[in-house]
C-alpha positions in Angstrom: 0.0 0.0 0.0 1.3 3.4 -1.0 1.8 5.7 2.0 -0.2 8.3 0.1 -3.3 6.2 -0.2 -6.2 6.8 2.1 -6.7 3.1 2.5 -5.4 0.0 0.8 -7.5 -1.5 -2.0 -7.9 -4.8 -0.2 -9.2 -3.1 3.0 -11.4 -0.8 0.9 -13.1 -3.8 -0.9 -13.6 -5.6 2.4 -15.2 -2.6 4.1 -17.6 -2.2 1.1 -18.9 -5.6 2.0 -19.1 -4.9 5.7 -22.4 -4.9 7.6 -20.7 -3.0 10.4 -19.9 0.0 8.1 -23.5 0.2 6.9 -25.1 -0.2 10.3 -23.2 2.6 11.9 -24.7 6.1 11.3 -21.3 7.7 12.1 -19.9 5.9 9.0 -22.5 6.9 6.5 -20.5 10.0 5.3 -17.4 7.8 5.1 -18.7 5.0 2.8 -18.5 7.3 -0.2 -14.7 7.3 0.2 -14.7 3.5 -0.2 -16.1 3.7 -3.8 -12.8 4.3 -5.4 -9.1 4.8 -4.6 -8.4 8.1 -2.9 -5.1 9.7 -2.0 -4.8 11.3 1.4 -4.4 14.8 -0.1 -7.7 14.4 -1.9 -9.9 14.2 1.1 -10.8 16.8 3.8 -8.8 16.9 7.0 -11.9 15.8 9.0 -12.4 12.7 6.9 -8.7 11.9 7.0 -8.8 12.1 10.8 -11.7 9.6 10.9 -9.9 7.2 8.6 -7.3 6.9 11.4 -9.7 4.2 12.7 -9.9 2.2 9.5 -7.8 -0.6 11.0 -10.4 -1.1 13.6 -13.1 -1.0 11.0 -11.3 -3.7 9.0 -11.1 -5.9 12.1 -14.8 -5.6 12.7 -15.5 -6.4 9.0 -13.3 -9.5 9.2 -15.1 -10.8 12.2 -18.4 -10.8 10.2 -16.9 -13.4 7.9 -15.2 -15.6 10.5 -16.3 -19.2 10.5 -18.3 -19.2 13.7 -21.7 -20.9 14.1 -24.4 -18.6 12.7 -21.9 -16.2 11.2 -20.9 -17.5 7.8 -20.2 -20.7 5.8 -18.0 -21.5 2.9 -18.1 -23.7 -0.1 -14.8 -24.8 -1.7 -15.3 -25.0 -5.5 -12.4 -27.0 -7.0 -13.5 -26.6 -10.6 -14.1 -22.9 -10.5 -14.3 -21.2 -13.9 -11.7 -18.6 -14.7 -12.2 -14.9 -15.3 -12.9 -13.9 -11.7 -10.7 -12.1 -9.3 -10.4 -12.3 -5.5 -12.9 -9.8 -4.1 -10.5 -8.9 -1.3 -7.0 -8.7 -2.8 -8.1 -8.4 -6.5 -5.6 -11.1 -7.7 -6.6 -13.7 -10.3 -8.5 -16.6 -8.7 -7.0 -20.1 -9.3 -9.1 -23.2 -9.4 -9.0 -23.6 -5.6 -11.2 -20.8 -4.4 -13.5 -20.1 -1.4 -17.1 -19.1 -1.9 -18.2 -17.6 1.5 -21.6 -16.3 2.4 -22.3 -14.0 5.4 -25.4 -15.4 7.1 -26.2 -12.1 8.7 -26.6 -10.1 5.6 -26.4 -12.8 2.8 -23.6 -11.0 1.1 -21.1 -13.3 -0.6 -17.6 -13.3 -1.7 -15.3 -15.4 -3.9 -11.8 -15.2 -2.5 -8.5 -17.0 -2.7 -7.0 -19.4 -0.2 -4.6 -16.8 1.1 -7.4 -14.3 1.9 -9.4 -17.2 3.5 -6.5 -17.7 5.9 -6.2 -14.0 6.7 -10.0 -13.3 7.0 -11.7 -16.4 8.1 -9.5 -18.6 10.3 -8.8 -16.0 12.9 -5.0 -16.0 12.3 -5.0 -12.2 12.0 -4.5 -10.0 15.0 -7.9 -9.6 16.5 -8.7 -6.2 17.7 -11.3 -5.0 20.2 -14.7 -6.8 19.6 -17.0 -3.9 20.2 -20.6 -3.1 19.6 -21.5 -0.1 17.4 -22.1 2.1 20.5 -18.8 0.9 22.1 -16.9 1.5 18.9 -18.2 5.1 18.7 -17.1 5.6 22.3 -13.7 4.1 21.5 -13.1 6.4 18.6 -14.1 9.4 20.8 -11.7 8.2 23.5 -8.8 7.9 21.1 -9.4 11.5 19.9 -9.6 12.9 23.4 -7.0 10.8 25.2 -4.3 9.8 22.7 -1.7 9.5 25.5 -3.7 6.9 27.3 -4.1 4.8 24.1 -0.4 5.2 23.5 0.3 3.9 27.0 -1.8 0.8 26.2 -0.7 0.1 22.6 2.9 1.4 22.7 4.5 1.0 26.1 7.6 3.0 27.0 9.7 -0.1 27.3 9.3 -0.7 23.6 11.4 2.4 22.9 14.0 1.7 25.6 17.5 1.0 24.4 18.0 -1.6 27.1 15.8 -4.0 29.1 14.2 -2.4 32.1 14.8 -3.3 35.7 12.1 -5.3 37.4 11.0 -2.3 39.4 10.4 -0.1 36.3 8.8 -3.0 34.4 6.3 -3.6 37.2 5.4 0.1 37.3 4.8 0.2 33.6 2.7 -2.9 33.7 0.6 -1.4 36.5 0.0 1.8 34.6 -1.0 -0.1 31.5 -3.5 -2.2 33.5 -4.9 1.0 35.0 -5.3 2.5 31.5 -7.0 -0.5 30.1 -9.4 -0.5 33.1 -10.3 3.1 32.6 -10.9 2.4 28.9 -13.1 -0.6 29.5 -15.2 1.3 32.1 -15.7 4.1 29.6 -16.7 1.8 26.8 -19.2 0.0 29.1 -20.7 3.0 30.8 -19.8 6.1 28.8 -18.5 7.7 32.1 -14.9 8.7 32.7 -13.1 10.3 35.7 -10.9 13.1 34.4 -9.1 13.1 37.7 -8.0 9.5 37.4 -6.9 10.2 33.8 -4.8 13.1 35.0 -3.2 11.1 37.8 -2.4 8.2 35.4 -0.7 10.5 32.9 1.3 12.3 35.6 2.6 9.0 37.1 3.3 7.5 33.7 5.1 10.7 32.6 7.3 10.3 35.7 8.1 6.7 34.6 8.9 7.8 31.1 11.4 10.4 32.6 13.1 7.6 34.6 13.4 5.4 31.5 14.8 8.3 29.4 17.3 9.2 32.2 18.3 5.5 32.3 18.9 5.4 28.6 20.9 8.7 28.7 23.2 7.1 31.2 23.6 3.9 29.3 25.7 3.4 26.2 27.0 0.6 24.1 29.6 -0.3 26.8 27.0 -0.8 29.5 26.4 -4.4 30.5 22.7 -4.4 29.6 20.5 -6.4 27.3 20.0 -4.1 24.4 17.4 -4.5 21.7 19.8 -5.8 19.0 21.2 -8.5 21.2 17.7 -9.5 22.4 16.5 -9.8 18.8 19.4 -12.1 18.0 18.7 -14.2 21.1 15.0 -14.5 20.1 16.1 -15.8 16.8 19.0 -18.1 17.8 18.2 -19.0 21.5 14.4 -18.7 21.7 14.3 -21.2 24.5 16.6 -19.1 26.7 15.2 -15.6 26.1 12.6 -15.5 28.9 15.1 -16.7 31.5 17.8 -14.2 30.4 15.3 -11.3 30.4 14.0 -12.2 33.8 17.5 -12.4 35.3 18.4 -9.0 33.7 15.3 -7.5 35.2 16.0 -8.9 38.6 19.6 -7.5 38.5 18.3 -3.9 38.0 18.7 -4.1 34.3 22.4 -5.2 34.4 23.6 -8.2 32.4 25.5 -10.0 35.1 26.9 -13.5 35.6 23.8 -15.6 35.7 22.3 -14.1 32.5 25.5 -13.5 30.6 26.7 -17.1 31.0 23.6 -18.3 29.2 24.3 -16.2 26.1 26.0 -18.0 23.2 25.8 -15.1 20.8 29.2 -14.8 19.0 28.8 -11.1 18.2 28.1 -10.3 21.9 31.2 -12.2 23.1 33.5 -10.8 20.4 32.4 -7.2 20.9 33.0 -7.4 24.6 36.3 -9.2 24.2 37.4 -6.4 21.9 36.5 -3.7 24.4 38.4 -5.5 27.2 41.5 -6.0 25.0 41.5 -2.2 24.3 41.0 -1.1 27.9 42.5 -3.9 30.0 41.2 -5.0 33.4 41.2 -3.6 36.8 42.8 -5.3 39.8 45.0 -8.4 40.0 45.7 -11.0 37.4 43.8 -14.2 37.3 46.1 -17.2 37.8 45.8 -21.0 37.4 44.4 -21.4 40.9 41.1 -20.0 39.7 38.4 -22.7 39.9 35.7 -23.3 37.3 33.2 -21.8 39.7 35.1 -18.5 40.2 33.2 -15.4 39.4 35.2 -13.2 37.0 34.4 -9.6 36.4 35.6 -7.8 33.3 35.6 -4.1 33.1 35.3 -1.4 30.4 35.1 2.4 30.7 31.9 4.5 31.0 31.2 8.0 32.0 31.7 7.1 35.6 34.9 5.2 35.0 33.9 1.6 34.8 31.2 -1.0 34.2 31.1 -4.6 35.2 30.3 -7.8 33.3 30.5 -11.0 35.2 31.1 -14.5 33.8 31.0 -17.7 35.8 34.3 -19.4 35.1 37.7 -19.1 33.4 36.8 -21.4 30.6 34.2 -18.8 29.4 36.9 -16.1 29.4 39.4 -18.3 27.6 36.7 -19.0 25.0 36.7 -15.2 24.4 40.4 -15.4 23.6 42.1 -14.5 26.9 44.9 -16.5 28.5 45.2 -14.0 31.3 42.5 -11.6 32.4 42.2 -9.2 35.3 40.1 -10.0 38.3 38.1 -7.1 39.6 38.0 -7.1 43.4 34.5 -7.3 44.8 33.5 -4.6 47.3 
């Protein structure tokens, strides 16, 4: 989809078939913009603002066609004649197509197997399942309380350079739960406490300030679990990610011995080994008397002079290419 289009062609065709769009009085003036392809600069600003919600509309439309009892049924036609195109993605239909009928409004579509998977089997990300009245309240809430919605849909930790400490993560989780509760109450009753909204925003802003301050202090030399490393772990060590993240959170966001010793990422080890080669260690040399269970701390410079990264034994350090390393004295 071009970034300049008001809505993608597939979403537009699906919404044209939607009972939800036609039942909602608020959407009557919007349906005309589904008749053809519009660019964003071709529609009034008020209409463009309303189309911010089109992803929610699409989710509602998809739910109408899901294969739940009483909702819809399908008929696979193996020997389907050519010449038709999928009524959602507008691609040529092969022989294996799906003929689906919406039992609620008797509308029907001929679609391909890919669109069946995306629309009917529930594999898509399911949004909020709201009534028409609740959807109208939700749209109003989004317009008036964008910060609260952002707190729910885009938590601060997602933008953090490093994994948060357990304390900060618990605070963020509690604020998100509070925001969701306020939203649910408003959708159900139409009533909202502005005082509670203000208190929530003040406390969440304070949390954001702490996270921002944490990220300003941290840099690439800090022994923390940064986003790039976590992404590699999720790809290469998916079975270990949860344990590593929990250990880092419990150590105030620091990547210490218990978590670091579980990381097999070559780039992580090589980068840290390179930094230690450049800076050297602090303290006395490690000798042969060090046991396999010895806790070894390597150091590298930061704004305050040093950081710590602990490994559980000498064989890990030797694996990084060191015959002799410096043992940092514990305080």
